[in-house]
One Martini backbone bead per residue (centre of mass of N, CA, C, O) as a GRO file, in nm:
protein
  287
    1MET     BB    1  19.914  19.253   5.173
    2ALA     BB    2  19.779  19.010   5.353
    3THR     BB    3  19.664  18.694   5.301
    4ALA     BB    4  19.407  18.498   5.382
    5ALA     BB    5  19.352  18.200   5.489
    6PRO     BB    6  19.204  17.940   5.383
    7HIS     BB    7  18.935  17.747   5.437
    8PRO     BB    8  18.868  17.453   5.508
    9PRO     BB    9  18.695  17.208   5.414
   10SER     BB   10  18.406  17.071   5.493
   11LEU     BB   11  18.316  16.797   5.674
   12PRO     BB   12  18.150  16.534   5.721
   13PRO     BB   13  17.976  16.388   5.939
   14PRO     BB   14  17.989  16.146   6.135
   15PRO     BB   15  17.862  15.856   6.186
   16ARG     BB   16  17.580  15.738   6.366
   17HIS     BB   17  17.587  15.529   6.618
   18HIS     BB   18  17.423  15.300   6.783
   19GLN     BB   19  17.364  15.290   7.130
   20PHE     BB   20  17.422  15.014   7.308
   21ARG     BB   21  17.278  14.889   7.591
   22ARG     BB   22  17.199  14.691   7.847
   23ARG     BB   23  16.895  14.760   7.830
   24SER     BB   24  16.856  14.682   7.529
   25PHE     BB   25  16.924  14.379   7.558
   26LEU     BB   26  16.703  14.315   7.775
   27LEU     BB   27  16.460  14.397   7.571
   28LEU     BB   28  16.472  14.207   7.327
   29PRO     BB   29  16.308  13.953   7.420
   30PHE     BB   30  16.047  14.109   7.472
   31THR     BB   31  16.009  14.222   7.185
   32SER     BB   32  16.009  13.952   7.044
   33SER     BB   33  15.756  13.839   7.188
   34LEU     BB   34  15.566  14.053   7.057
   35LEU     BB   35  15.632  13.983   6.752
   36HIS     BB   36  15.646  13.664   6.860
   37PRO     BB   37  15.427  13.468   6.941
   38LEU     BB   38  15.323  13.203   7.083
   39SER     BB   39  15.260  12.904   7.015
   40SER     BB   40  14.992  12.686   7.030
   41SER     BB   41  15.156  12.436   7.154
   42SER     BB   42  15.204  12.583   7.447
   43ALA     BB   43  14.921  12.572   7.504
   44PRO     BB   44  14.671  12.479   7.683
   45LEU     BB   45  14.432  12.269   7.706
   46PRO     BB   46  14.112  12.256   7.708
   47SER     BB   47  13.849  12.177   7.887
   48PRO     BB   48  13.661  11.925   7.883
   49PRO     BB   49  13.375  11.786   7.881
   50ILE     BB   50  13.112  11.697   8.094
   51THR     BB   51  12.940  11.376   8.142
   52ASP     BB   52  12.994  11.320   8.459
   53ARG     BB   53  12.885  11.242   8.804
   54VAL     BB   54  13.041  11.230   9.131
   55TYR     BB   55  13.063  11.122   9.479
   56MET     BB   56  13.233  11.217   9.795
   57ASP     BB   57  13.262  11.125  10.131
   58PHE     BB   58  13.432  11.275  10.398
   59SER     BB   59  13.611  11.141  10.691
   60LEU     BB   60  13.657  11.096  11.037
   61CYS     BB   61  13.844  10.859  11.273
   62PRO     BB   62  13.941  10.895  11.591
   63SER     BB   63  13.935  10.572  11.696
   64TYR     BB   64  14.124  10.406  11.505
   65LEU     BB   65  14.423  10.482  11.662
   66ARG     BB   66  14.351  10.409  11.934
   67PRO     BB   67  14.471  10.232  12.220
   68ASP     BB   68  14.158  10.216  12.355
   69ARG     BB   69  14.034  10.029  12.173
   70PRO     BB   70  13.801   9.814  12.145
   71LEU     BB   71  13.751   9.497  12.153
   72GLY     BB   72  13.592   9.396  11.854
   73ALA     BB   73  13.607   9.619  11.679
   74SER     BB   74  13.562   9.740  11.388
   75SER     BB   75  13.790   9.755  11.094
   76ASP     BB   76  13.585   9.905  10.935
   77LEU     BB   77  13.565  10.227  10.827
   78SER     BB   78  13.258  10.238  10.740
   79LEU     BB   79  13.199  10.166  11.074
   80CYS     BB   80  13.244  10.416  11.224
   81PRO     BB   81  13.127  10.532  11.538
   82ASP     BB   82  13.291  10.848  11.523
   83ALA     BB   83  13.222  11.011  11.285
   84GLU     BB   84  13.359  11.301  11.096
   85PRO     BB   85  13.246  11.515  10.882
   86LEU     BB   86  13.380  11.704  10.609
   87GLY     BB   87  13.240  11.629  10.322
   88ARG     BB   88  13.156  11.699   9.984
   89VAL     BB   89  13.261  11.567   9.659
   90VAL     BB   90  13.238  11.680   9.322
   91PHE     BB   91  13.280  11.511   9.016
   92GLY     BB   92  13.395  11.573   8.693
   93LEU     BB   93  13.383  11.391   8.382
   94TYR     BB   94  13.585  11.282   8.089
   95GLY     BB   95  13.420  11.081   7.865
   96ARG     BB   96  13.556  11.170   7.583
   97SER     BB   97  13.862  11.133   7.643
   98VAL     BB   98  13.827  10.876   7.879
   99PRO     BB   99  13.597  10.634   7.876
  100ILE     BB  100  13.716  10.399   8.046
  101THR     BB  101  13.802  10.540   8.298
  102VAL     BB  102  13.523  10.659   8.361
  103SER     BB  103  13.353  10.401   8.366
  104ASN     BB  104  13.500  10.264   8.603
  105PHE     BB  105  13.475  10.486   8.814
  106ARG     BB  106  13.168  10.500   8.812
  107ALA     BB  107  13.127  10.202   8.895
  108ILE     BB  108  13.272  10.220   9.169
  109CYS     BB  109  13.088  10.441   9.290
  110ALA     BB  110  12.805  10.302   9.242
  111SER     BB  111  12.907  10.040   9.429
  112ALA     BB  112  13.067  10.150   9.684
  113SER     BB  113  13.389  10.058   9.675
  114TYR     BB  114  13.516  10.318   9.831
  115ARG     BB  115  13.414  10.244  10.088
  116GLY     BB  116  13.668  10.278  10.335
  117SER     BB  117  13.879  10.444  10.209
  118LEU     BB  118  14.200  10.553  10.238
  119VAL     BB  119  14.394  10.827  10.300
  120HIS     BB  120  14.740  10.732  10.254
  121LYS     BB  121  14.832  11.002  10.088
  122LEU     BB  122  15.018  11.316  10.157
  123LEU     BB  123  15.121  11.611   9.972
  124PRO     BB  124  15.199  11.905  10.046
  125GLY     BB  125  15.092  12.112   9.788
  126GLN     BB  126  14.963  11.870   9.587
  127PHE     BB  127  14.848  11.565   9.695
  128PHE     BB  128  14.612  11.287   9.708
  129ILE     BB  129  14.555  10.938   9.805
  130ALA     BB  130  14.329  10.676   9.692
  131GLY     BB  131  14.240  10.322   9.649
  132LYS     BB  132  14.371  10.091   9.781
  133GLN     BB  133  14.447   9.769   9.736
  134GLY     BB  134  14.282   9.495   9.918
  135LEU     BB  135  14.201   9.287  10.222
  136ARG     BB  136  14.258   9.525  10.434
  137ARG     BB  137  14.018   9.694  10.600
  138ASP     BB  138  14.204   9.798  10.843
  139LYS     BB  139  14.370   9.971  10.601
  140GLY     BB  140  14.170  10.081  10.370
  141GLU     BB  141  14.110   9.857  10.175
  142VAL     BB  142  14.007   9.763   9.844
  143ARG     BB  143  13.768   9.640   9.597
  144PRO     BB  144  13.663   9.564   9.300
  145PRO     BB  145  13.419   9.534   9.094
  146PRO     BB  146  13.249   9.370   8.883
  147GLY     BB  147  13.286   9.446   8.525
  148LEU     BB  148  13.533   9.559   8.445
  149VAL     BB  149  13.737   9.716   8.219
  150ARG     BB  150  13.993   9.706   8.031
  151ASN     BB  151  14.258   9.950   8.042
  152VAL     BB  152  14.401  10.067   7.745
  153GLU     BB  153  14.470  10.377   7.821
  154THR     BB  154  14.748  10.321   7.976
  155VAL     BB  155  14.886  10.283   7.657
  156ASN     BB  156  14.779  10.571   7.565
  157PRO     BB  157  14.909  10.872   7.486
  158LYS     BB  158  14.641  11.045   7.470
  159ALA     BB  159  14.557  11.002   7.779
  160PHE     BB  160  14.815  11.217   7.863
  161GLU     BB  161  14.747  11.524   7.769
  162LEU     BB  162  14.645  11.605   8.024
  163LYS     BB  163  14.694  11.829   8.290
  164HIS     BB  164  14.818  11.951   8.620
  165LEU     BB  165  14.716  12.281   8.658
  166ARG     BB  166  14.495  12.247   8.894
  167PRO     BB  167  14.303  12.248   9.147
  168GLY     BB  168  14.112  11.939   9.143
  169THR     BB  169  14.251  11.723   9.001
  170LEU     BB  170  14.165  11.417   8.838
  171SER     BB  171  14.354  11.101   8.876
  172LEU     BB  172  14.504  10.825   8.759
  173CYS     BB  173  14.710  10.611   8.941
  174LEU     BB  174  15.038  10.526   8.820
  175GLY     BB  175  15.317  10.654   8.895
  176GLN     BB  176  15.196  10.653   9.221
  177ASN     BB  177  15.148  10.361   9.254
  178ASP     BB  178  15.110  10.128   9.560
  179ASP     BB  179  15.050   9.858   9.484
  180GLU     BB  180  15.097   9.549   9.509
  181ASP     BB  181  15.248   9.319   9.314
  182GLU     BB  182  15.046   9.077   9.349
  183ILE     BB  183  14.809   9.252   9.241
  184LYS     BB  184  14.920   9.347   8.964
  185LEU     BB  185  14.962   9.030   8.857
  186ASP     BB  186  14.677   9.010   8.822
  187PRO     BB  187  14.477   8.947   8.548
  188GLU     BB  188  14.227   9.116   8.708
  189TYR     BB  189  14.349   9.384   8.718
  190HIS     BB  190  14.223   9.707   8.863
  191ASN     BB  191  14.264  10.030   8.876
  192MET     BB  192  14.172  10.257   9.171
  193GLU     BB  193  14.370  10.461   9.197
  194PHE     BB  194  14.365  10.806   9.314
  195LEU     BB  195  14.402  11.163   9.251
  196VAL     BB  196  14.428  11.493   9.417
  197THR     BB  197  14.472  11.815   9.371
  198THR     BB  198  14.540  12.093   9.613
  199GLY     BB  199  14.756  12.284   9.590
  200PRO     BB  200  14.806  12.596   9.459
  201GLY     BB  201  14.942  12.454   9.225
  202PRO     BB  202  15.084  12.287   9.000
  203CYS     BB  203  15.171  11.929   8.874
  204PRO     BB  204  15.407  11.841   8.657
  205GLN     BB  205  15.516  11.558   8.784
  206LEU     BB  206  15.237  11.408   8.683
  207ASP     BB  207  15.291  11.419   8.403
  208ASN     BB  208  15.276  11.145   8.186
  209GLU     BB  209  15.176  10.927   8.441
  210ASN     BB  210  14.880  11.031   8.446
  211ILE     BB  211  14.516  11.029   8.424
  212VAL     BB  212  14.316  11.271   8.328
  213PHE     BB  213  13.939  11.265   8.419
  214GLY     BB  214  13.892  11.532   8.611
  215THR     BB  215  13.695  11.751   8.844
  216VAL     BB  216  13.617  11.983   9.071
  217LEU     BB  217  13.297  12.122   9.144
  218GLU     BB  218  13.259  12.038   9.451
  219GLY     BB  219  13.451  12.079   9.752
  220MET     BB  220  13.730  12.234   9.781
  221ASP     BB  221  13.727  12.271  10.091
  222VAL     BB  222  13.778  11.969  10.153
  223VAL     BB  223  14.047  11.939  10.015
  224THR     BB  224  14.187  12.160  10.186
  225ALA     BB  225  14.144  12.018  10.459
  226ILE     BB  226  14.306  11.763  10.391
  227ALA     BB  227  14.578  11.924  10.318
  228SER     BB  228  14.620  12.031  10.634
  229PHE     BB  229  14.716  11.776  10.734
  230PRO     BB  230  14.930  11.600  10.893
  231THR     BB  231  15.239  11.420  10.848
  232TYR     BB  232  15.456  11.157  10.793
  233ARG     BB  233  15.815  11.240  10.851
  234PRO     BB  234  16.116  11.158  10.851
  235ALA     BB  235  16.417  11.196  10.916
  236GLU     BB  236  16.697  11.248  10.742
  237ARG     BB  237  16.860  11.001  10.851
  238ILE     BB  238  16.644  10.791  10.783
  239ARG     BB  239  16.626  10.841  10.481
  240GLN     BB  240  16.915  10.769  10.411
  241PHE     BB  241  16.907  10.477  10.524
  242ASN     BB  242  16.680  10.389  10.332
  243ASP     BB  243  16.823  10.446  10.063
  244PHE     BB  244  17.044  10.233  10.115
  245ALA     BB  245  16.855   9.985  10.154
  246VAL     BB  246  16.740  10.006   9.862
  247PHE     BB  247  17.013   9.975   9.716
  248ILE     BB  248  17.069   9.675   9.848
  249GLY     BB  249  16.760   9.528   9.863
  250ASP     BB  250  16.582   9.597  10.109
  251GLU     BB  251  16.252   9.529  10.168
  252ARG     BB  252  16.199   9.687  10.432
  253ALA     BB  253  16.226   9.972  10.314
  254GLN     BB  254  15.957   9.971  10.152
  255VAL     BB  255  15.769   9.928  10.396
  256ALA     BB  256  15.855  10.189  10.547
  257ARG     BB  257  15.787  10.388  10.312
  258SER     BB  258  15.465  10.349  10.311
  259THR     BB  259  15.439  10.561  10.571
  260TRP     BB  260  15.489  10.794  10.415
  261ASP     BB  261  15.278  11.066  10.398
  262ARG     BB  262  15.084  11.011  10.624
  263PRO     BB  263  14.821  11.080  10.781
  264LEU     BB  264  14.754  11.155  11.130
  265LYS     BB  265  14.469  11.122  11.017
  266THR     BB  266  14.160  10.957  10.960
  267VAL     BB  267  14.100  10.949  10.625
  268TYR     BB  268  13.783  10.886  10.456
  269ILE     BB  269  13.546  10.707  10.270
  270SER     BB  270  13.197  10.703  10.359
  271ASP     BB  271  13.096  10.777  10.057
  272CYS     BB  272  12.936  10.689   9.731
  273GLY     BB  273  12.843  10.806   9.389
  274GLU     BB  274  12.603  10.877   9.149
  275LEU     BB  275  12.515  11.149   8.937
  276LYS     BB  276  12.264  11.290   8.765
  277VAL     BB  277  12.255  11.440   8.466
  278THR     BB  278  12.060  11.697   8.323
  279LYS     BB  279  12.294  11.733   8.125
  280PRO     BB  280  12.498  11.607   7.883
  281GLU     BB  281  12.678  11.878   7.940
  282LEU     BB  282  12.957  12.020   8.115
  283THR     BB  283  13.129  12.286   8.276
  284PRO     BB  284  13.368  12.393   8.445
  285SER     BB  285  13.383  12.611   8.747
  286LEU     BB  286  13.666  12.643   8.731
  287PRO     BB  287  13.942  12.845   8.630
   0.00000   0.00000   0.00000
């Protein structure tokens, strides 16, 4: 009788290797971010306390650029005969963070030196600039009041720590400043130009070049209205020709460029001043 062949000994099952798929690799960075949260150094700094408040009234002057404007009419924007009020903007100032910048700005507002200043530059979706210095009142230029302190914060790296994260950020205009060179070279020069971000998003291109020293507390609707006005922007061919002229050192190109991004409506500061704070410190009302 035939003997049955013995069964071969059973072998252990092969090791099971984890099957990584494309989806698994895509999820790894997300999982890693959950296990290792972002460091505190990447988080934005909290808004500093507000120590002072100032206001600015903005208006339109429809007759300012009209060709049929009467001869002999005042060229001072603050005396516009047919002013159309846009509204008031109240700024809260960060006096603890940048005390010199805030002190000078508050003094300029309290002396009404910004009155008649033209909003001379507007970049849609980013910011507008006012406070250009000069003797031409017919161009909306203004002069600083006496007694301002020399602002050494403009060369202090700590003064540039706050960022342009939200609409309504108030900033001393340094990197975007367009005062004439002969004015800047004056030993008594004090920078008056400021910018206000209009939103809808942050303006990181302004960071580390301009000093954030306040925020809009009231009147963000006025800022939004100003941001909606059309601006002058030359055609692409003209811009390219201007770039070439700047490259070869033609000074006329810089003069022509000064009119770019100018609002096509005459927006100006019709009044300004300081508001007395009832509490020693306030917190911003914006999110």
